[in-house]
C-alpha positions in Angstrom: 16.1 -54.3 116.5 15.2 -52.5 119.7 18.9 -52.1 120.5 19.6 -50.7 117.0 16.8 -48.2 117.4 18.2 -47.2 120.8 21.6 -46.5 119.3 20.1 -44.5 116.5 18.1 -42.4 118.9 21.3 -41.8 120.9 23.5 -40.7 118.0 20.9 -39.0 115.9 18.4 -36.2 116.7 14.7 -36.8 115.8 15.3 -34.7 112.6 17.8 -37.3 111.5 20.8 -35.0 111.9 23.9 -35.9 113.9 23.6 -35.4 117.7 25.9 -33.3 119.8 27.3 -36.4 121.4 28.3 -38.0 118.1 29.9 -34.8 116.7 31.9 -34.2 119.9 33.0 -37.9 120.2 34.1 -37.8 116.5 36.2 -34.7 117.1 37.8 -36.0 120.2 38.7 -39.4 118.8 40.1 -38.1 115.6 42.0 -35.3 117.2 43.7 -37.5 119.9 44.4 -40.5 117.7 45.9 -39.0 114.6 49.6 -38.6 114.5 50.6 -38.5 118.2 52.5 -41.8 118.6 54.0 -41.7 115.1 55.2 -38.1 115.4 56.7 -38.4 118.9 58.4 -41.7 118.1 59.9 -40.3 115.0 61.1 -37.2 116.9 62.7 -39.2 119.6 64.6 -41.3 117.1 65.6 -38.2 115.3 67.0 -36.6 118.4 68.8 -39.7 119.5 70.5 -39.8 116.1 71.2 -36.0 116.0 72.4 -35.8 119.6 74.8 -38.7 119.7 76.2 -38.2 116.2 78.5 -41.2 116.3 80.1 -40.1 119.5 77.8 -42.3 121.6 74.9 -44.6 121.2 71.6 -45.0 123.1 70.2 -48.4 124.0 66.7 -47.0 124.6 64.4 -44.7 122.7 63.8 -42.4 125.7 67.4 -42.3 127.0 68.4 -38.9 125.5 65.0 -37.3 126.3 65.3 -38.5 129.9 68.7 -36.8 130.1 66.9 -33.5 129.7 65.2 -34.1 133.1 68.4 -35.1 134.9 69.0 -33.2 138.2 72.0 -35.1 139.5 75.0 -36.8 137.9 77.0 -39.4 140.0 80.4 -40.3 138.6 83.5 -42.2 139.6 86.8 -40.6 139.0 87.5 -42.9 136.1 84.0 -42.4 134.7 85.3 -39.3 132.8 86.8 -37.3 135.7 90.4 -38.2 136.5 93.3 -36.3 137.7 95.0 -37.4 134.5 94.4 -35.4 131.3 95.4 -38.4 129.2 93.2 -41.3 127.9 94.2 -44.4 126.0 92.4 -44.4 122.7 93.9 -47.6 121.1 96.1 -50.5 122.0 97.8 -52.6 119.3 99.7 -55.8 119.8 101.3 -57.1 116.7 98.9 -56.3 113.9 95.8 -56.6 116.0 93.9 -53.7 117.6 93.0 -54.8 121.1 89.3 -54.5 122.3 87.1 -56.0 125.0 86.7 -59.2 123.1 90.5 -59.7 122.4 92.3 -62.7 123.9 95.9 -61.9 124.9 98.6 -64.5 125.7 99.5 -64.4 129.4 103.2 -63.9 128.7 102.5 -60.9 126.4 100.0 -59.5 128.9 102.6 -59.8 131.8 105.3 -58.2 129.7 103.0 -55.2 128.8 101.9 -54.7 132.4 105.5 -54.8 133.5 106.4 -52.2 131.0 103.5 -50.0 132.0 104.4 -50.4 135.7 108.1 -49.3 135.3 107.4 -45.6 136.1 106.2 -46.6 139.6 109.6 -48.3 140.2 111.4 -45.1 139.3 109.4 -42.6 141.3 106.3 -42.5 143.5 105.1 -39.3 141.8 104.2 -40.5 138.3 103.2 -38.0 135.6 99.7 -37.3 134.4 100.3 -39.3 131.3 101.6 -42.3 133.2 98.7 -42.1 135.7 96.2 -42.3 132.7 98.0 -45.3 131.3 98.2 -47.1 134.7 94.4 -46.5 135.3 93.7 -47.9 131.8 95.9 -51.0 132.4 94.2 -51.7 135.7 90.7 -51.6 134.2 91.3 -53.1 130.8 94.3 -55.4 131.3 93.6 -56.4 134.9 97.0 -55.2 136.1 97.4 -55.6 139.8 99.8 -52.9 141.1 100.1 -54.4 144.6 101.2 -57.8 143.1 103.8 -56.1 140.8 105.1 -54.1 143.7 105.9 -57.3 145.6 107.4 -59.2 142.7 109.3 -56.5 140.8 112.6 -55.0 141.9 114.5 -52.1 140.2 118.0 -53.1 139.3 119.2 -50.2 137.3 118.0 -47.1 135.4 119.9 -45.3 132.8 120.0 -41.5 132.3 119.4 -40.8 128.6 121.0 -37.8 126.9 117.9 -36.9 124.9 115.1 -34.5 124.9 112.7 -37.3 124.2 110.5 -38.7 127.0 111.8 -42.2 127.1 113.0 -44.5 129.9 115.2 -47.5 130.1 114.7 -49.7 133.2 116.4 -52.9 134.2 114.1 -54.8 136.5 114.2 -58.2 138.2 111.0 -60.1 138.6 110.4 -63.1 140.7 107.1 -64.7 139.6 106.4 -68.2 141.1 110.0 -68.5 142.4 111.5 -68.1 138.9 113.9 -65.2 138.9 114.7 -63.4 135.6 115.9 -59.9 134.7 114.4 -57.8 131.9 115.4 -54.6 130.2 112.2 -52.5 129.5 112.1 -49.6 127.1 109.2 -47.2 127.0 109.0 -44.0 124.8 108.0 -42.4 121.5 106.9 -45.2 119.1 109.3 -44.2 116.3 112.3 -44.2 118.7 111.5 -47.5 120.3 110.6 -49.1 116.9 114.0 -48.4 115.6 115.6 -50.5 118.4 113.2 -53.5 117.8 114.1 -56.6 115.7 111.2 -58.7 116.8 107.5 -58.2 117.8 105.0 -60.1 119.8 101.6 -61.0 118.4 98.6 -61.4 120.7 98.9 -65.2 120.7 102.4 -65.0 122.2 104.4 -65.7 119.1 107.7 -63.8 118.5 108.0 -62.6 114.9 110.9 -61.0 113.0 110.5 -57.3 112.3 111.0 -57.6 108.5 110.9 -54.7 106.0 107.1 -54.9 105.2 106.2 -55.5 108.9 108.3 -52.5 110.0 106.6 -50.3 107.3 103.2 -51.5 108.5 104.1 -50.4 112.1 105.4 -47.1 110.8 102.2 -46.4 108.8 100.1 -47.1 111.9 102.2 -44.6 113.9 101.8 -42.0 111.2 98.0 -42.6 111.0 97.7 -42.1 114.8 99.8 -38.9 114.5 97.5 -37.6 111.8 94.6 -38.1 114.2 96.4 -36.0 116.8 97.1 -39.0 119.0 100.4 -39.5 120.7 101.7 -43.1 120.3 104.1 -44.7 122.8 105.8 -48.1 122.5 106.8 -50.7 125.0 109.6 -53.1 124.2 111.8 -55.5 126.3 114.2 -58.4 126.3 115.5 -60.8 129.0 119.1 -60.0 129.6 121.8 -59.8 132.4 123.4 -56.4 131.7 121.8 -53.1 130.8 124.2 -52.4 127.9 122.2 -54.6 125.5 119.9 -51.9 124.1 119.1 -53.3 120.7 117.4 -56.3 119.2 114.4 -55.6 121.5 111.0 -57.3 121.2 108.2 -54.9 120.6 105.4 -55.7 123.1 102.7 -53.2 122.1 101.7 -49.7 121.0 99.4 -47.3 122.9 97.8 -44.3 121.3 97.0 -41.5 123.8 94.7 -38.5 123.6 95.5 -35.5 125.7 92.0 -34.5 126.9 91.2 -30.8 127.3 90.6 -30.3 131.0 89.1 -26.9 130.2 86.3 -28.4 128.2 85.4 -30.8 131.0 85.6 -28.0 133.6 83.4 -25.8 131.5 80.9 -28.6 131.0 80.7 -29.2 134.8 80.2 -25.5 135.4 77.5 -25.3 132.7 75.7 -28.3 134.2 75.8 -26.7 137.7 74.5 -23.4 136.3 71.7 -25.4 134.6 70.5 -27.0 137.8 72.4 -30.3 137.5 74.6 -31.3 140.4 77.7 -33.3 139.6 78.7 -35.6 142.5 82.0 -37.5 142.7 81.6 -40.9 144.4 84.5 -43.3 144.3 86.4 -45.9 146.3 89.4 -43.5 146.5 90.3 -41.5 149.6 88.9 -38.0 150.1 92.2 -36.3 149.5 92.5 -37.6 146.0 88.9 -36.9 145.2 89.1 -33.3 146.6 92.0 -32.7 144.2 90.0 -33.9 141.2 86.9 -31.9 142.4 89.0 -28.8 142.7 90.5 -29.3 139.3 87.1 -29.5 137.6 85.3 -26.9 139.7 82.8 -29.4 141.3 82.9 -28.0 144.8 80.3 -25.4 145.9 80.7 -22.8 148.7 80.2 -25.3 151.5 80.9 -28.8 150.1 80.1 -31.9 152.2 82.8 -34.6 151.8 81.6 -37.8 153.4 83.0 -41.3 153.8 81.0 -44.1 152.4 81.1 -46.0 155.7 79.8 -43.0 157.5 76.9 -42.7 155.1 76.2 -46.4 155.4 76.1 -46.1 159.2 73.6 -43.2 159.3 70.0 -43.8 160.2 67.6 -43.5 157.3 66.5 -40.1 158.5 70.1 -38.9 158.7 70.8 -40.2 155.2 67.8 -38.4 153.7 68.8 -35.2 155.5 72.4 -35.3 154.2 72.0 -36.7 150.7 71.2 -33.3 149.1 74.4 -31.7 150.6 77.0 -34.3 149.6 79.5 -33.2 146.9 82.1 -36.0 147.3 81.7 -39.5 148.8 85.0 -41.3 149.3 85.9 -44.9 150.1 82.5 -45.9 148.6 81.8 -49.5 147.9 79.3 -50.5 145.2 76.7 -51.0 147.8 77.3 -47.5 149.1 76.8 -46.1 145.6 73.6 -48.0 145.2 72.3 -46.8 148.6 73.3 -43.2 147.8 71.5 -43.5 144.4 68.3 -44.8 146.1 68.3 -42.0 148.6 68.6 -39.4 145.8 65.7 -40.9 144.0 63.6 -40.9 147.1 64.3 -37.2 147.6 62.8 -36.6 144.1 66.0 -36.4 142.0 66.3 -37.7 138.5 69.8 -39.4 138.5 72.3 -40.2 135.8 74.9 -42.7 137.1 78.2 -43.1 135.3 79.6 -46.5 135.9 82.5 -48.4 134.6 82.9 -51.6 136.6 81.0 -54.9 136.6 80.2 -54.4 140.3 78.4 -51.2 139.5 76.0 -52.8 137.2 73.1 -52.8 139.7 73.5 -49.0 140.3 73.6 -48.4 136.5 70.4 -50.3 136.1 68.6 -48.6 139.1 69.5 -45.1 137.9 67.1 -43.1 135.7 69.8 -43.0 133.0 72.8 -45.3 133.2 75.9 -44.0 131.4 79.1 -45.9 130.6 82.3 -44.8 128.9 83.4 -46.8 125.9 87.1 -46.3 126.7 86.9 -47.4 130.3 83.8 -49.5 130.9 83.5 -53.3 131.1 81.2 -55.3 128.8 78.7 -56.0 131.6 78.5 -52.3 132.6 77.9 -51.3 129.0 75.2 -53.9 128.6 73.3 -52.5 131.7 73.6 -48.9 130.6 71.2 -46.7 128.6 73.9 -44.5 126.9 77.5 -45.4 126.0 79.8 -42.5 125.3 82.4 -44.0 123.0 85.4 -41.8 123.6 84.8 -41.4 127.4 84.5 -37.6 127.1 82.5 -36.4 130.1 82.0 -33.0 128.5 79.8 -34.7 125.9 77.2 -35.2 128.7 76.4 -31.5 128.6 75.6 -31.8 124.9 73.2 -34.8 125.6 71.5 -32.9 128.4 71.1 -29.8 126.3 69.6 -31.8 123.4 67.4 -33.8 125.8 65.9 -30.6 127.3 65.3 -29.3 123.7 63.5 -32.6 122.9 61.3 -32.3 126.0 60.5 -28.7 125.2 59.7 -29.5 121.6 57.3 -32.2 122.8 55.6 -29.6 125.0 55.3 -27.3 121.9 53.7 -30.1 120.0 51.3 -31.0 122.8 50.3 -27.3 123.1 49.5 -27.1 119.4 47.6 -30.4 119.4 45.5 -29.6 122.5 44.6 -26.2 121.0 43.4 -27.8 117.8 41.5 -30.6 119.6 39.8 -28.4 122.2 38.9 -25.6 119.8 37.6 -28.1 117.2 35.6 -29.9 119.9 34.0 -26.7 121.1 33.2 -25.5 117.6 31.6 -28.8 116.7 29.7 -29.0 120.0 28.3 -25.5 119.9 27.3 -25.5 116.2 25.9 -29.0 116.4 24.0 -28.3 119.6 22.4 -25.2 118.2 22.1 -25.9 114.5 22.1 -29.7 114.4 25.0 -29.8 112.0 28.7 -29.4 112.4 30.5 -27.0 109.9 33.5 -29.4 109.7 32.8 -32.9 108.3 34.5 -36.1 109.5 36.6 -36.3 106.4 37.7 -32.6 106.7 38.4 -33.1 110.4 40.6 -36.2 109.7 42.5 -34.5 106.9 43.1 -31.3 108.8 44.3 -33.2 111.9 46.7 -35.3 109.8 48.3 -32.4 107.9 48.6 -30.2 111.0 49.8 -33.0 113.2 52.4 -34.8 111.1 54.2 -32.1 109.0 53.5 -29.4 111.5 54.3 -31.6 114.5 57.6 -32.8 112.9 58.5 -29.2 112.2 58.0 -28.2 115.9 59.8 -31.3 117.1 62.8 -30.5 114.9 63.5 -27.1 116.6 67.2 -26.9 117.3 68.6 -26.6 120.8 70.3 -23.6 122.4 74.0 -23.3 121.9 74.5 -23.5 125.7 72.7 -25.1 128.5 70.7 -22.3 129.9 70.0 -21.5 133.6 66.5 -23.0 133.2 66.0 -25.7 135.8 65.4 -29.3 134.7 61.9 -30.7 134.6 62.7 -33.4 137.2 60.4 -36.3 138.1 57.7 -34.1 139.7 57.7 -31.5 136.9 54.6 -30.7 134.9 54.5 -31.6 131.3 51.8 -29.0 130.6 52.8 -25.8 132.4 50.7 -22.8 133.3 52.3 -20.9 130.4 51.1 -23.6 128.0 47.5 -23.5 129.5 47.5 -19.7 129.1 48.5 -20.0 125.4 46.0 -22.8 124.8 43.2 -20.8 126.5 43.9 -17.6 124.4 44.0 -19.4 121.1 41.1 -21.7 121.8 38.8 -18.8 122.9 39.8 -16.8 119.8 39.3 -19.7 117.3 35.9 -20.7 118.9 34.6 -17.1 119.0 35.6 -16.1 115.5 34.6 -19.4 113.7 31.3 -19.9 115.6 30.4 -16.2 114.7 31.2 -16.9 111.0 29.1 -20.0 111.1 26.1 -18.2 112.5 26.4 -14.7 111.0 28.6 -15.1 107.9 25.8 -16.4 105.6 23.5 -13.4 105.7 25.0 -10.7 107.7 28.6 -9.3 107.4 29.9 -11.7 104.7 26.8 -12.4 102.7 27.9 -15.8 101.4 26.1 -19.0 100.6 25.9 -21.8 103.3 28.3 -24.0 101.2 30.9 -21.2 101.0 30.4 -20.5 104.6 31.2 -24.1 105.6 34.3 -24.1 103.4 35.4 -20.8 104.9 35.0 -22.1 108.5 36.9 -25.2 107.6 39.7 -23.4 105.8 40.0 -20.8 108.6 40.2 -23.6 111.2 43.1 -25.2 109.4 44.9 -21.9 108.8 44.5 -21.0 112.5 46.4 -24.2 113.2 49.1 -23.3 110.7 49.7 -19.8 112.1 49.5 -21.2 115.7 52.6 -23.3 114.7 54.5 -20.1 114.8 53.1 -19.2 118.3 54.0 -22.6 119.6 57.7 -22.2 118.7 58.1 -20.1 121.8 56.1 -21.1 124.8 57.0 -18.1 126.9 59.0 -15.7 124.6 57.1 -13.0 122.6 59.3 -13.2 119.5 57.9 -16.2 117.7 60.3 -15.7 114.7 63.5 -15.9 116.8 65.9 -18.6 115.3 63.3 -19.6 112.6 66.1 -19.6 109.9 67.9 -22.4 111.8 64.9 -24.7 111.3 64.5 -25.0 107.6 62.1 -27.9 108.0 59.6 -25.6 109.8 59.2 -23.4 106.7 59.1 -26.4 104.4 56.3 -27.9 106.6 54.3 -24.7 106.5 54.5 -24.6 102.7 53.6 -28.3 102.4 50.5 -27.8 104.7 49.3 -24.8 102.8 49.7 -26.7 99.5 47.9 -29.7 100.7 45.1 -27.6 102.1 44.6 -25.7 98.9 44.6 -29.0 96.9 42.1 -30.5 99.3 39.7 -27.6 98.9 39.8 -28.0 95.1 39.5 -31.8 95.1 36.6 -31.7 97.6 34.8 -29.2 95.3 35.2 -31.6 92.3 34.4 -34.8 94.2 32.1 -33.8 97.1 30.4 -30.7 95.7 31.6 -28.4 98.4 32.2 -24.7 97.6 35.4 -23.3 96.2 36.9 -20.2 97.8 37.9 -17.2 95.8 41.0 -15.0 96.4 39.0 -12.6 98.7 37.7 -15.5 100.8 41.3 -16.9 101.1 42.4 -13.5 102.2 39.8 -13.5 105.0 41.1 -17.0 106.1 44.7 -15.7 106.2 43.6 -12.6 108.1 41.8 -14.8 110.7 44.9 -16.9 111.1 47.3 -13.9 111.4 45.3 -12.3 114.2 46.4 -15.2 116.4 49.9 -13.8 116.3 48.8 -10.5 117.7 46.7 -12.2 120.5 49.7 -14.4 121.4 52.0 -11.4 121.9 49.3 -9.5 123.9 48.6 -12.6 126.1 52.3 -13.1 126.9 52.9 -9.4 127.5 49.9 -9.2 129.8 50.9 -12.3 131.7 54.5 -10.9 132.2 53.0 -7.6 133.4 50.7 -9.2 135.9 53.5 -11.4 137.2 55.8 -8.4 137.6 53.1 -6.4 139.4 52.3 -9.3 141.8 56.0 -9.8 142.5 56.4 -6.1 143.2 53.4 -6.0 145.6 54.7 -9.1 147.4 58.2 -7.7 147.8 56.8 -4.4 149.0 54.6 -6.1 151.7 57.6 -8.2 152.9 59.8 -5.1 152.9 57.3 -3.3 155.1 57.2 -6.2 157.5 61.0 -6.1 157.9 
C-alpha cells in the first residue's frame, strides 16, 4: 500500500488533480508513438512501388530511399555503360524463350556461339550491334572468344547483292580433333527464316519447319517488331561447298533494342550536376574505358585514370588520398573493386555498386545499394543486390535517385510536422497543468488529434511528388543531418506561436477578450490546436521555399487528407458533446479557430524571408571582409 500511495503522490497533486509530470509524459508518449512506424513504412512501400513501376524491383524496403543519399555510382562497362548502343532483350530457341534457368543442349549452344562469333572472323572492327551481341553471348551463353579464335577458320565469305544486313560465312571448326565445315547465315529474321527447312529446339532436337511452325515463328517476329525490337536470326548447316544456301537449320532468334545513348548521357550529366559521381571501373584496358567515358560524358576537367594494380599497390594513405579523384579504374579485378568500394565508404561516400558477375557478389553486398541489370547480370549477382533494373537501362538510375531524394525529403517534412505537434502540445500541457493543475486537452482528445494529424496528414506529406529533374541540391550522404537547421527554424516559429496563442486563450479567453465559459474555452483550445496542425501541413510542404502552395495540384491526396481531417475533427467535436458533455462550438468560434490556424501561414513566410535576409547579409559582410583582406 505504501508503494501505491507513493505512486499516487507522484502522479497526482495534493488537490487530486493530474500532476505536471503525468500530463507531460502522456503528451510525449502519445505524440511519439502514434502513427510514426505505420506511416513511414507505408510511404516507403508506396515509393518503392511508384519509383520502380515494373521497370525494376527492390529486394529491401529502404533500397530506393537509400538511393536518394547516394554520392557515388561505381559501374562496369557492361553494367549499363557499353560502347555498344544495342542490347539483347530476348533469345528464342525453337519455341522456348531462353532465360537464366534454361538448359540448352551443348550442340545447339556451340552452333549459336559459332554464328554469333562469325563477324569476328570477317573483320577485327565489329559493328556496334555485333559488339552488343558478343558481350551478351559472353555473359549469358558463356562464349569463349579466345577458344573460338583458336578452333575456327574462315574458309569463304560471299558478297551479297542486297541492301539487307546479312552475312554468309563458310567456316571450318576443329573441336577435339574432329574437323567439319559449316555454312553460317546471320541476318534479318524474315530473310533467314525463308531459307530454313528445319529448326533446333533447346534440347538439341532437329524439327521440320512445317506450315504451323513457320507461322508461329513469323508471328513471334511480328510481335517483336511491334515492340520496336529488331530481330535477327542465326541458321547453319554442315556442308562442303558454299553454294548450298537453302534447307538451313534455324538455330535461334535474338531480339535487339537500340538503346538511346543520348538518354544515358543526359542521365549521367544530371547525376553529376546533382552531386553524384559516376565512376567506371572494369577489367578492360584504359583506352577502351576512356572511349566509353567520353561517349557518355563521364570525364571531368582533370580526370584521373588509374590501373587497378597501381591502386592495389598504393599504401593506405595514398589510396585514401587518390580515391576521391579517380574517374576510371582499368584492369580492375574483383578484389580491386572491393578495395576501391571500401576506400570510398571510409571517405564518407554513400556508394551504389552496379555489378553483373558472380565474382562481384561481395562488392554488391558491401555497397550501400547493390544494383544489378536484369539483362546482363548472373543469378548470384541478382540475389546479392538491393535493386534489379529489369531492362538494364542505366538512365533509369537517375529516376530512382530522384524519387529516393523525394522520399527522404518527404520524411523530413513529416518529421517537422510531428515534432511541431508533439513539442507544442507538450509545452501547452506542461504550462497549463503546472499553473492551473489541469490540462486543456484530455488524453482522448490528444490521442484522437495525433492520429488524424499523423496518419492522413502524414500520408499526404509523404505522397508529395518528386521534381521532374534531379536538381543541383547535394545528396544527404552518410553524415547528413536528418533534421536540418531550416527545419528547426520552422519548428521553433510554429511551436512558439501555438504555445503563445493557445496558452493565452486558456488563461484569458474565459473572462477577458472572448468571454466564454470554461467548457467552451477548453473545446476552443483543443480545436485550435488541431487546426494549427492542419494549416501547418501546408507550411511543411516546403521546408525552405516561401510558396507553400507550389505544385499542390499535383498531389490530390493532400487536399483529400485535409478535407478528411477537417471532417473527422468536426465529427469528433459533436460526438464528444453528446457523449462526454463537452462544449459545442458555434460558427463564430469555429471562425476564430480557422483564423488562429491561418496566422501560421503568415508567420511561416515571415520566418523564411527573415532567415534568407539574415543569411544574405551575413554572406555579404563575409565577402566584403575577405575582399578587403585581398
